[in-house]
MIGUBA-40598 format. One record per residue: residue in one letter; z, y, x of N, C-alpha, C in turn. Coordinates in pm, whole numbers, plus 50000, padded with zeros to 5 digits. Layout:
REM MIGUBA-40598
AZYXZYXZYX;...
***
This chain:
REM MIGUBA-40598
M500004988350085500005000050000500005012350089;R499065021150069498925033250151500005043450115;C500665048950216501695059150197501045071950144;L501675077850043501175090349985501275102050082;Y502195101350174502515112650260501765112650392;C501665100850458501025100550590499805091150595;S499505084550485498365075350471498485062650555;C499655059850605499875047350678499715035650581;M499105024850628498855013250542500035003550534;E501095006050608502214996750608503455002950545;S504074995250457505334999350396506164986950370;K507444988850354508294977450322508944979750186;V509114968850115509714969549982511224970149997;I511834980349937513284982249942513944976049819;D513294977549704513874972749579512744969049483;S512914958049409511974953849305512764950949180;R512224955349067512864952048940511834952348828;P512054944148726511134944248612511234957448536;S510134961748479510144973448392509224970548274;E509224979548177508404978148056508594964447992;E509844960647972510184948047906509544936047975;G509484936548107508994925148183507494924548200;N506764934748154505304934748165504804940348297;S505714945948376505334951148507506544950448599;I506274952348728507344952448827507324966048898;R508474972148904508634985048973509114981949114;R508394987049213508774984749353509054998249420;R510184998949484510555010649564510185007149707;R509355015449771508845012649905509235023550003;E509255019550130509515029150238508415027550341;C507795038750379506735038650479507335035350616;V506695026150690507215022550823506905033350926;N505955042250897505565052750990506435065250973;C506455071050852507165083650832508545082050768;G508835070250715510155067550656510355073050516;R509335079450458509475084850323509355073550221;R509935075750106509955065550002509065069349884;F508525059149821507705061049703507795048749614;T507365050249490507455039449392506055034849353;T505905021649340504655015949291504975006849174;Y503975004049094504114994948981503044984248990;E503444972148962502524960848964502414955648821;K501184954848770500934950148633499884939248635;I499924930948532498884920948514497614928148471;E496524924648535495244930548496494664922048384;L494534928248268494034921048153492514921548149;I491924910148116490484909848093490254916547959;P489314925747952489114932847825488824923147710;L489484925447600489254917647480488304925647393;M487254919247349486264926047266486494922747120;V486354932847035486504931146891485114931046830;V484824920446754483544919346685483744924946545;K483074936046517483214942746388482394935446281;R482614939046156481924932446044480404933646053;D479924944846108478484946846117477884941146246;G478704934146326478214927746447478414935846575;R478764948646561479024956746680480234951346753;R480304954146882481454950146962482064962647026;E483394962947027484084973847095485334968147160;V485874975547256487054971147330488274971547237;F489094961147247490334960147170491204972247200;D491634979147096492414991447112493714990147035;L494794988247108496104986447048496564998946973;E496095010547016496495023046951495975023646807;K494815017846781494285017646644495185009246554;I495644998046607496534989246531497854996446505;R498415002446610499675009746596499545020846492;A498455028446498498255039546405498155034546261;G497455023546240497325017946105498655013246050;I499465007246137500775002446094501705014246066;V501665024446150502505036246129502155042945996;I500895044145966500475050245839500945041745721;A500805028545733501235019645624502745020245602;C503505022745708504975022945701505565036745679;E504705046645666505195060445653506105061945531;K507235068545552508245071345449508865058745391;L508855047945469509495035445429510595032245529;P511545023745492512635020545584512235010545693;V511225014245769510745006145881510965014346007;T511675008746103512015016246225510885015346327;L510885024946420509895024646528510015012046614;P511245007446645511334994746719510704982946645;Q510824982646512510184972046434508664973046447;I508154985246442506714987246455506244982946593;E506964986846697506584983146834506614968046855;E507634961346802507714946746813506534940346741;T506174945746626505044940646550503754942146629;V503554953946686502354956546765502284946946884;Q503404944746950503424935647065503114921247024;R503634916946909503334903446861501844901946830;I501254912146770499824911746738499014911346866;E499384919546964498664919647092498734905847158;K499904900047160500084886847221499234876347150;R499254876747016498444867146939496954868946965;A496514881446972495094884346993494624879147129;Y495414881747234495034877147367495174862047381;S496094856047306496304841647319495174833547256;M494354840047175493234832947115492224828847223;G492274835647337491624831247459490124831547474;D489384836147377487934835847387487324848247450;G488104858747464487564871347515487004879847403;E486884873747284486414881047166487274877047047;I487444886546957488194884046834487534892346725;T487524887146605486914894646496487884905046442;S487344915746389488194925946328488924920046208;Q488304910346143488944903646029490194896146075;A490134889246188491294881946240492424891646274;I492084903146330493104913146362493724918446233;G492914921746136493424926546008494344916445941;D493964903745948494804893145891496144892245964;M496124893846096497374893646174498284905146131;V497694916946116498474928646076499084926245937;M498274920945845498784918445711499894907945713;D499754897445792500814887345804502114893745852;E502004902245954503194908646009503834918245909;L503004926445842503544936145747504164929245626;H503614917845588504154910245474505614906745500;G505944903745624507304900145659508234912045680;I507664923845698508474935745727508784943645601;N507724947145526507904955645410506724953445315;E507024949845190505954946745095505114958845058;V505724970545053504964982645020503984985845134;A504454984545258503564986845373502424976745371;Y502734964345335501714953945324500644957945223;V501064962345104500114966044999499314978345040;R499964987945105499244999845153498134995945251;F498504987445348497514983345446496404975245380;A496794966245290495804957845221494824966345140;A495314977245081494444985845001493304991545084;V493594995045208492555000445296491744989045358;Y492424979045410491774968045481490834960145390;R491294957245270490464949445177489564958145092;K489624971045116488764980845049488834979644898;F490054980444844490194980244699489434992044642;T488534989144550487704999844494488115003644353;D488954995244293489394998244158490834993344137;L491384997244026492764993843995492954978743975;D491934972043922492054957643897492244949644026;S491474952744128491614945444254492964948444318;F493434960844304494744964544357495844957044283;M495764956844150496774950144068496794935144092;S495654929044113495634914644138496344911344270;E496234919944370496944917744496498444919444476;V498844929344400500264931444372500824919744292;Q500074914944192500524903444112500634890944198;R499714889044291499784877644382501044878344467;L501364890344513502574892544593503844889744512;V503874894344387505034892044299505194877044272;K504084870244246504124855844219504634848244343;E504144852244460504574846044586506064847944609;K506554859844579507974862844595508824854744499;A508354853244375509084845444275509154830744315;E508064825444367508044811344411508964809144530;A509044818944618509914817744735511394818444695;A511684825144586513074826644541513594813844473;K512674805244430513074792844362513694783044455;
***
């Protein structure tokens, strides 16, 4: 690792510790030439995951889009930011674990709906309304009725 101060290529690691919930390692280094200290981070390099859209286009997997959709669905509901972050991380892990390098937007939407169903039913219905493109009250009501029926069966 090149020293920021004197450009020497040699440094020694003084301290290493996990950061970002174990997704990276923070290393405190000291230059063997000038003795100054600096911090580096080591992260896993992810192979880009491509999302195949409904119309066949492909774009790079963007976790921020998922986070934004979940935040909007959970707005003004008793869902905490840590719950949202945990949900986003679970979706990211599931998406990358599919292992093909590509995932359909439909699979991502289904993952989000599965996660929201377990967190908050109103957030689930809000997301479903946009994701499933409800165009009329009947399609919206049938989804709500399905959710009510599912809840009643689970209570038995």
